[in-house]
N, C-alpha and C positions, 0 to 999 in steps of 0.2 A: 433696409435701405442702405445703399452704398455710402461710404464716407464722403466721396466726391459730391454725390447728389445732396447729401445732408448739408455739406459746407455751402453749396450753391444756394440752397433754400435759405440758409442763415444769412448769407451775404446780400441777398436782395433787400430785406428790410434795413440792413446796415447801410447800404448805398442810398436807399430811399430816405433814411433819417439824416444821413450826412448832407444830402442835397437839400433837404428841408431846412436843416440848421443854417446852411449857407444862405439860402434864399431869405429866411427870416432875419438873419443878422443884417443883411443888406436893407431890408424893408424897415426894420426897427431903428436904423440909424436916421431915418427920415422923420420930419415933423409930422405930427398927427394930421394936420390940415392937408399936407401934400398927399398923404395916403388916402384920407377920407374923400378927397375931391377927385381922385383918380380911380376909375372903374378897374383899370388894369392892375394897379397896385393893390386895390382892395381884393380883387380876385386872386392875385398871387399870394396875399396874406392868408386868405381863407384856404387856398389849396395847399400851401406849404404847411399850415397848421394841421390840416386834415391828414396829410401824408406823415407828418411827424407823429401824431397821436396813433395813427394806424400802425406805423412801424413799431412804436413802443409796445402796442398791444400784441403785435406778432411775436416780438421777442419774449414778452411776458407769457404768451401762450406756449411757446416752445419750452420755457422753463417749467410751466405747469405740467406739460406732458412728461417731461423728464422725471418730475417728482410725483407722477401719477395722480395729479389733481384734475378734477373735472369741473371747470368753472361754470356757473349758472349763467353768467352774463359778463359784460366788460367790467363793471364795477367789481364783481367778485374776482375777476382776473387780477386786477390791481391790488385788491385787498389780500389776495393770496401772497403777493410779493411781500407785503408787510407782515402777515401772519407767519410766513416761513423765514422771516429775518433777512431776506434779500435786500429789502428797502426799508429804511427807517420809518417809524410810525409818524414822524413829524411831517412826512410828505403825503399822508392820507388825503387830506382835504384837497390838495393840489391835484393829485391823481384822479380823484373822483370828479373834480371840475374839468379835467381834460376829457373825460368820458362824456360829460354833459356838452362840452364845446363840440366834440366830434359828432355827437348825435344831432345837435342843432345845425351844424354845417352840412352834414351828410343828408339829412332828411328835410332840411329847411322847414321844419314844423314850427320853428320860432326863429326869427332873425336874431343873429348874434350881433350885438352892438359892437361896431368896429372899434370905437374908442375904448370900450371896456375890454375887448379882446387885446388891443395893444397894451393897455395897462397891465393886464394879467400876464401877458408874455414878457413884457419888460421886467415886471416884478419877480418872475419865476424862471427866467431863461437859464440862469446859471444852475439852478436846482434841477431843471429838466435835463440839462446836459449831464449833470452829475448822476442822475438816475439812469440815463442812457449808458453812460460808461460803467456804472454798477452792473447793469444787465449784461453788457458785453463781457465784462470780467466773469460774471457768474456762468455765462454760457461757455466762455473760453475761446471766443473768436478774436483773432488779432487783426 
């Protein structure tokens, strides 16, 4: 694969994640009641969260390929980041919860409680940003 093509592949999730962070920051500044009562804001919250998690998984997958790891599933992909020392073990529960949120949002097999999602994102937003920047540094994308 050419270096230009590889860089383009890496920049797509980067842009997707940056856009998701921007959208989530705007939404999380609002009161819960304003978000819950608005179908548009609720949909934006769910969509931005899904894009954020999927983008992080894409970056994690790239790192796993570089290190010749074959993940069994998305949980294994995030656990690989911890086992390989890329991400600190303290984030394990949060990363696994992100996979659970992704699955619920994507497959709608169980409704994700919006207030619970808001609480999780507000409580972990800085840590998720930190993980994102850690992944970007590990990959070497600027």
